[in-house]
C-alpha positions as CSV (number, residue, x, y, z in Angstrom):
1,M,168.5,165.8,-75.0
2,R,167.2,167.6,-72.0
3,P,168.8,167.3,-68.5
4,R,167.0,164.5,-66.6
5,R,166.6,166.3,-63.2
6,Y,162.7,167.2,-62.4
7,P,161.0,166.9,-65.7
8,Y,159.2,164.1,-65.2
9,S,160.7,162.3,-62.3
10,G,157.2,161.4,-60.6
11,K,155.8,159.8,-63.6
12,K,159.1,157.8,-64.1
13,E,159.2,157.0,-60.6
14,S,155.8,155.4,-60.6
15,T,156.4,153.3,-63.8
16,F,159.5,152.0,-62.4
17,V,157.8,151.0,-59.0
18,K,155.3,149.1,-61.1
19,A,157.9,147.6,-63.5
20,D,160.5,146.8,-60.7
21,P,159.4,147.0,-57.1
22,K,162.2,144.5,-55.7
23,L,164.7,146.5,-57.7
24,V,163.5,149.8,-55.9
25,E,163.4,148.2,-52.5
26,K,167.0,147.0,-53.0
27,I,168.0,150.6,-54.3
28,L,166.2,152.0,-51.3
29,R,167.8,150.0,-48.8
30,N,171.5,150.4,-50.2
31,T,171.4,153.9,-51.3
32,S,170.2,157.2,-50.3
33,F,167.2,159.2,-52.1
34,L,169.4,161.0,-54.8
35,E,171.4,157.8,-55.4
36,R,168.2,156.0,-55.9
37,L,167.0,158.6,-58.4
38,Q,170.2,158.3,-60.4
39,A,170.0,154.5,-60.3
40,V,166.3,154.8,-61.6
41,L,167.5,157.1,-64.7
42,A,170.4,154.8,-65.4
43,T,168.0,151.8,-65.6
44,K,165.8,153.5,-67.8
45,L,168.5,154.6,-70.2
């Protein structure tokens, strides 16, 4: 498995936003940018 840092953060982000915009909004309000990225990765796995 490769480290999930920058490889495809853009594509994953777009897909996630399209998949669950409400979730992204909640994460954006409750956590910081880095925390949001971690949450997105955790939700994808």
